N, C-alpha and C positions, 0 to 999 in steps of 0.2 A: 465720476463714471466708471472707472476699474472697481470701486468699492461694491456699487450697485451689480456690476456683472458677476463679481465673486459672490455676493450674497445670493444671486439668483441661482448661480451654479451650483452652490453648497446646500441650498433648500431643495433644489431639484435632486440631488444625489441623496439626500436624507431621505425625502419622500420616496425615492425609488426603493432606496433600500429598507424602509420600514413597510412598504407593500410588499414585497418579495423575500421574506426570510426563508422560505421554503427551498428557493431557488439556489442561494448561496451556501444553505446547509449541505444541500445535496451536491454541489461541488466539493465543498469540502471532504464529505464522506467518500466521495468517489476517488478524490485524490489519495485518501487513507488507504483505501483499498488496494490501488494500483500501488502504492508504497510496500504495503505489507506483501503484495504478490511479488513484487521484484525481491524483498527480503527473503521471501520463501523460496524463490528460485537459487539465491545465492546460498541459502541453507543446503538445499537440495545438491548444489553444484559442489560445496564444500564436502559434504558426505561422500560423494561420487569421488572427489579427488584424494580424500583419506582412504576409500576404499582401494583405489589403484595403488597408492602409496604402501597400503598393509601388504597388498598381494598375497592375500592368504586364501585358500581354497575353501568355500562354503561361507564366507564372512560376508557376503552380499546382502543377505536378508537383515542382518545388523545394521549394516551402514544405510540399507534402504529405509529402515524402520526408524533409524535414527534421524535421518534427514526428513522424513515424514512428521516426526515429532517436533523437530525444532521449527520446522516451517509453520505447523499447525498452531504453535505457540504463539505465533506473530499476530494472529489475528483472522479474520474472514478472509482476507487476501491470502495471506499465508496458507491457509487450509485448502483454499481454491488452487494454489499453485501446486500443492503437494497432490492432489487429486489429478490434476491435468499431466504432471510429469511423471 
C-alpha cells in the first residue's frame, strides 16, 4: 500500500512540474533578482562606509560612482538597487 501511495505522489509531482516549467523558472529568476539587489545594496553601503572613512572633501562623487559600478556589475537586481539608492 505504501509503495502505491509513493508512486502516486511521485507521478503527481512529476506531472505537475512537467506542466508548469515557466512558474518554477519565474520563481528562480525572481530569487536571483532579489539576491542581486541585496548584493548591490551591500556594495553601495560599502562605498558609503569607505567614503566616511576617507573623510576627504569632494570625494563623494568618486565613492558614489564606485558603489554604482559595483552594484550594476551584479546584474539586473544590482542595477535596480543602484538606481533606487
